[in-house]
Structures are given as structure tokens and as C-alpha cells.
One Martini backbone bead per residue (centre of mass of N, CA, C, O) as a GRO file, in nm:
protein
  225
    1GLU     BB    1  12.734   9.522  15.941
    2TYR     BB    2  12.643   9.527  16.298
    3HIS     BB    3  12.447   9.330  16.520
    4LYS     BB    4  12.340   9.315  16.823
    5GLY     BB    5  12.338   8.974  16.916
    6LYS     BB    6  12.479   8.907  16.640
    7THR     BB    7  12.680   8.712  16.394
    8THR     BB    8  12.577   8.861  16.145
    9GLU     BB    9  12.716   8.965  15.836
   10TYR     BB   10  12.695   9.250  15.606
   11SER     BB   11  12.810   9.342  15.267
   12GLY     BB   12  12.671   9.480  15.028
   13PRO     BB   13  12.566   9.220  14.804
   14GLU     BB   14  12.585   9.056  15.073
   15ILE     BB   15  12.376   8.788  15.237
   16PHE     BB   16  12.413   8.516  15.418
   17GLY     BB   17  12.629   8.428  15.185
   18LEU     BB   18  12.461   8.569  14.955
   19HIS     BB   19  12.413   8.669  14.638
   20LEU     BB   20  12.184   8.895  14.520
   21GLU     BB   21  12.181   8.813  14.218
   22PHE     BB   22  12.102   8.514  14.268
   23VAL     BB   23  11.840   8.575  14.413
   24GLU     BB   24  11.701   8.727  14.182
   25GLU     BB   25  11.722   8.494  13.975
   26TRP     BB   26  11.549   8.295  14.134
   27ILE     BB   27  11.290   8.461  14.145
   28LYS     BB   28  11.243   8.472  13.837
   29LYS     BB   29  11.212   8.161  13.804
   30GLN     BB   30  10.952   8.142  13.988
   31HIS     BB   31  10.854   8.407  13.798
   32PRO     BB   32  10.766   8.400  13.505
   33ARG     BB   33  10.729   8.560  13.219
   34VAL     BB   34  10.443   8.684  13.057
   35LEU     BB   35  10.342   8.665  12.744
   36GLN     BB   36  10.213   8.853  12.500
   37LEU     BB   37  10.013   8.901  12.261
   38ILE     BB   38  10.064   9.060  11.965
   39ASP     BB   39   9.767   9.201  11.958
   40ASN     BB   40   9.827   9.345  12.259
   41LEU     BB   41  10.038   9.520  12.132
   42SER     BB   42  10.211   9.763  12.051
   43LEU     BB   43  10.384   9.878  11.791
   44SER     BB   44  10.659   9.921  11.939
   45ALA     BB   45  10.661   9.629  12.065
   46GLN     BB   46  10.659   9.476  11.802
   47ARG     BB   47  10.924   9.597  11.686
   48ASP     BB   48  11.104   9.503  11.922
   49ARG     BB   49  11.071   9.200  11.866
   50ALA     BB   50  11.169   9.205  11.572
   51ASN     BB   51  11.457   9.309  11.639
   52LYS     BB   52  11.542   9.068  11.814
   53ILE     BB   53  11.507   8.853  11.599
   54ALA     BB   54  11.708   8.982  11.398
   55LYS     BB   55  11.963   8.964  11.580
   56LEU     BB   56  11.962   8.661  11.621
   57GLU     BB   57  11.963   8.573  11.319
   58TYR     BB   58  12.220   8.723  11.238
   59GLN     BB   59  12.414   8.583  11.434
   60THR     BB   60  12.356   8.293  11.337
   61PHE     BB   61  12.442   8.334  11.048
   62LYS     BB   62  12.738   8.412  11.101
   63GLU     BB   63  12.818   8.149  11.252
   64LYS     BB   64  12.742   7.944  11.024
   65CYS     BB   65  12.918   8.066  10.790
   66GLU     BB   66  13.202   8.005  10.914
   67SER     BB   67  13.145   7.675  10.867
   68LEU     BB   68  13.024   7.679  10.548
   69TYR     BB   69  13.193   7.934  10.441
   70HIS     BB   70  13.376   8.124  10.265
   71SER     BB   71  13.479   8.446  10.299
   72ASN     BB   72  13.483   8.505   9.977
   73ASP     BB   73  13.168   8.457   9.938
   74ASN     BB   74  12.997   8.662  10.092
   75PRO     BB   75  12.770   8.625  10.292
   76THR     BB   76  12.416   8.745  10.283
   77LEU     BB   77  12.170   8.892  10.473
   78GLN     BB   78  11.874   9.038  10.350
   79SER     BB   79  11.619   8.867  10.469
   80LEU     BB   80  11.316   8.842  10.683
   81THR     BB   81  11.039   8.601  10.697
   82TYR     BB   82  10.738   8.617  10.907
   83LYS     BB   83  10.466   8.460  11.088
   84ILE     BB   84  10.224   8.612  11.316
   85SER     BB   85   9.942   8.523  11.330
   86ASN     BB   86   9.817   8.777  11.096
   87GLN     BB   87  10.126   8.855  11.058
   88THR     BB   88  10.368   8.995  10.833
   89TRP     BB   89  10.725   8.990  10.846
   90ILE     BB   90  10.978   9.222  10.714
   91ILE     BB   91  11.334   9.203  10.715
   92ASP     BB   92  11.585   9.439  10.627
   93PHE     BB   93  11.951   9.419  10.580
   94ASN     BB   94  11.963   9.621  10.331
   95SER     BB   95  12.072   9.950  10.313
   96LYS     BB   96  12.048  10.007   9.997
   97ASN     BB   97  11.716  10.004  10.010
   98LYS     BB   98  11.629  10.267  10.151
   99GLU     BB   99  11.567  10.465   9.918
  100LYS     BB  100  11.361  10.289   9.772
  101LYS     BB  101  11.162  10.267  10.016
  102GLU     BB  102  11.105  10.571  10.043
  103GLN     BB  103  10.980  10.604   9.758
  104GLN     BB  104  10.757  10.397   9.799
  105ALA     BB  105  10.618  10.540  10.038
  106GLU     BB  106  10.556  10.805   9.887
  107GLN     BB  107  10.378  10.674   9.670
  108MET     BB  108  10.170  10.562   9.872
  109VAL     BB  109  10.072  10.831   9.983
  110TYR     BB  110   9.961  10.932   9.715
  111ALA     BB  111   9.762  10.693   9.664
  112LEU     BB  112   9.592  10.734   9.926
  113ASP     BB  113   9.501  11.024   9.864
  114GLN     BB  114   9.366  10.968   9.588
  115GLY     BB  115   9.180  10.719   9.718
  116ASN     BB  116   9.090  10.766  10.011
  117ILE     BB  117   9.266  10.591  10.220
  118SER     BB  118   9.278  10.446  10.511
  119ARG     BB  119   9.474  10.318  10.754
  120GLU     BB  120   9.302  10.070  10.817
  121SER     BB  121   9.275   9.966  10.527
  122TYR     BB  122   9.582   9.941  10.473
  123ARG     BB  123   9.651   9.749  10.703
  124SER     BB  124   9.478   9.514  10.596
  125LEU     BB  125   9.620   9.492  10.319
  126ALA     BB  126   9.916   9.444  10.430
  127ALA     BB  127   9.842   9.172  10.575
  128ILE     BB  128   9.800   9.025  10.292
  129LEU     BB  129  10.028   9.209  10.146
  130PHE     BB  130  10.364   9.178  10.226
  131GLU     BB  131  10.494   9.367   9.990
  132LEU     BB  132  10.394   9.591  10.134
  133PRO     BB  133  10.421   9.849  10.311
  134ARG     BB  134  10.407   9.933  10.609
  135GLU     BB  135  10.208  10.147  10.782
  136TYR     BB  136  10.433  10.290  10.955
  137ILE     BB  137  10.601  10.377  10.708
  138VAL     BB  138  10.391  10.555  10.574
  139ALA     BB  139  10.342  10.738  10.818
  140THR     BB  140  10.631  10.849  10.834
  141SER     BB  141  10.633  10.974  10.548
  142ARG     BB  142  10.396  11.168  10.595
  143TYR     BB  143  10.528  11.324  10.829
  144GLN     BB  144  10.770  11.429  10.661
  145ILE     BB  145  10.610  11.581  10.447
  146ASP     BB  146  10.457  11.772  10.633
  147ASN     BB  147  10.713  11.914  10.745
  148ILE     BB  148  10.812  12.026  10.476
  149MET     BB  149  10.556  12.192  10.404
  150LYS     BB  150  10.556  12.372  10.661
  151LEU     BB  151  10.833  12.502  10.586
  152GLU     BB  152  10.806  12.578  10.271
  153VAL     BB  153  10.460  12.582  10.279
  154PRO     BB  154  10.290  12.755  10.465
  155ILE     BB  155  10.013  12.808  10.671
  156HIS     BB  156   9.769  13.056  10.657
  157ILE     BB  157   9.566  13.280  10.835
  158LEU     BB  158   9.223  13.373  10.765
  159ASP     BB  159   9.031  13.652  10.873
  160ILE     BB  160   8.726  13.754  10.774
  161ASN     BB  161   8.638  13.955  11.009
  162ASN     BB  162   8.909  14.154  10.948
  163LEU     BB  163   8.792  14.238  10.688
  164SER     BB  164   8.756  14.479  10.444
  165LEU     BB  165   8.424  14.541  10.264
  166GLU     BB  166   8.437  14.796  10.135
  167LYS     BB  167   8.353  14.950   9.845
  168ASN     BB  168   8.607  15.135   9.830
  169ASN     BB  169   8.807  14.865   9.813
  170ILE     BB  170   8.690  14.811   9.540
  171ASN     BB  171   8.732  14.740   9.235
  172LYS     BB  172   8.587  14.874   8.954
  173ASP     BB  173   8.646  14.616   8.765
  174ASP     BB  174   8.492  14.456   8.957
  175GLU     BB  175   8.250  14.216   8.998
  176ILE     BB  176   7.938  14.232   9.162
  177HIS     BB  177   7.730  13.971   9.291
  178ILE     BB  178   7.710  14.077   9.601
  179ASP     BB  179   7.519  14.355   9.777
  180ASP     BB  180   7.409  14.221  10.025
  181SER     BB  181   7.476  14.274  10.356
  182GLU     BB  182   7.337  14.029  10.486
  183ILE     BB  183   7.472  13.811  10.316
  184VAL     BB  184   7.761  13.884  10.380
  185GLU     BB  185   7.746  13.850  10.689
  186ASN     BB  186   7.665  13.547  10.683
  187LEU     BB  187   7.913  13.449  10.528
  188ILE     BB  188   8.127  13.537  10.735
  189ASP     BB  189   8.012  13.375  10.980
  190SER     BB  190   8.045  13.091  10.833
  191VAL     BB  191   8.352  13.101  10.778
  192GLY     BB  192   8.571  13.287  10.918
  193LYS     BB  193   8.829  13.077  10.920
  194CYS     BB  194   9.127  13.021  10.714
  195GLY     BB  195   9.340  12.842  10.497
  196TYR     BB  196   9.659  12.926  10.327
  197ARG     BB  197   9.856  12.936  10.024
  198THR     BB  198  10.101  13.077   9.850
  199ILE     BB  199  10.201  13.092   9.523
  200LYS     BB  200  10.491  13.183   9.566
  201GLN     BB  201  10.584  12.954   9.760
  202MET     BB  202  10.511  12.722   9.567
  203LEU     BB  203  10.703  12.805   9.334
  204LEU     BB  204  10.972  12.808   9.502
  205PHE     BB  205  10.939  12.493   9.548
  206LEU     BB  206  10.880  12.379   9.244
  207ILE     BB  207  11.087  12.483   9.034
  208PRO     BB  208  11.342  12.316   9.119
  209VAL     BB  209  11.203  12.047   9.060
  210TRP     BB  210  11.135  12.091   8.759
  211ILE     BB  211  11.431  12.134   8.669
  212SER     BB  212  11.545  11.854   8.770
  213LYS     BB  213  11.307  11.709   8.567
  214ASN     BB  214  11.268  11.877   8.292
  215ILE     BB  215  10.995  12.050   8.299
  216LEU     BB  216  11.192  12.300   8.342
  217THR     BB  217  11.369  12.558   8.173
  218ASN     BB  218  11.579  12.827   8.133
  219GLN     BB  219  11.514  12.867   7.807
  220ASP     BB  220  11.213  12.774   7.887
  221SER     BB  221  10.884  12.865   8.007
  222THR     BB  222  10.775  12.596   7.951
  223ILE     BB  223  10.558  12.347   8.073
  224TYR     BB  224  10.624  11.998   8.098
  225ILE     BB  225  10.366  11.726   8.134
   0.00000   0.00000   0.00000
């Protein structure tokens, strides 16, 4: 473009004879980016930094191995462990361990549920014992398990208020423990709605698993626990 009364011309990314990319780079150098403390970052930002460290270390390892080892030696970087602030990070480069780690995370989910251990408590424990799976790995495993259960054995809602509790609908062989209408009404009001899973759907989900683990066989209806 040309401005009347001026002899300066600029076109595209160049202005006053300077390339705008170099100008932008110079501005960045004058105002360096201030890094935040690791404890002030979100979990996703912490993992992003760890991934960048892993990529740099992996590339450095490959470059150094080319000059230090024969290619037939097949040097392999399996893991990287480092500590920053009060956190210990373990980065696994071996993809073959993925299935084993998934099983370990599932077992940890079971142990946490059995022991009624909160996420905060486990996060503190994992910070001390770095060989334990990271809390976000366990949380991811729990999320995957929940999704499978919602699909395979869904939770149905039972509205107590819409159930008919007429005595005529009660089986004569059933024993009636409470026949006071006022007590029954108060009980219904206090319960309201509840969730339940059907035993049929649970068995359809569990029986194939039991058969695969030889807990239940096609020839024998006995369940071996």
C-alpha cells in the first residue's frame, strides 16, 4: 500500500523494511514468559509439562545412543523418574506395560472402594510412594469402569410413590409385617425414589466372566469361589 505524502511502502508481513516475525520475536525476548510453580498449575497443565520433558529426554537419549552404542545393541529408554517440588513423576516409555498398568489401576480402584479411601487421601499417599499409580490414572480407570457398568448393568429408577400397595395386590402367602396405613404412608414419603439394578442383567454380565475364569463351567452349575 502507498500513503500519499509518504515514501514508505509496506506489503504483506514486511513493514519499514523489517520482517514482522522478527519484530514479534524481539518483543517476546523483551518480555520473557514467567513460569508458574508446579503446585499452582492444573493437573492437565502438569501432565503437559511432563510430556514435554519426556519428549526432550527421549530425543536426547536417541541422539546420544547413536554415538555411544551399536545399533544392534538396541538401546531402549524404558522410564524416566524425576522429582519436582513435593511430587515424584514416573514416565513409562514401554508401551508393552500398558495392559499391566491398566490391571494395576483397576485393582487399586477395588482396594480404594473396599477401604473407603478418598481421592485426596490416595493422592497424598501416592506422592510419598511413587511406585503407586498416579491418582489421575486411578480416576481414569474408575471412570471407565463406571461407564461399562452403566452400559452393561444400568441403574433403573423406582418411584415408591407410584407403586400400588393395595392389599388386594399382595400375595396371600406373603407375611404382612406392617399393616398400619399411616406408617406405610410415612415410609413411602421418606423413601421417595431409589435406584436399583436387576439381578437378571447382573447375571448376564457376570456369567461370561465367571466362565472365562473357570469359576463356572458349562458342565457343572456349581459356582466355585
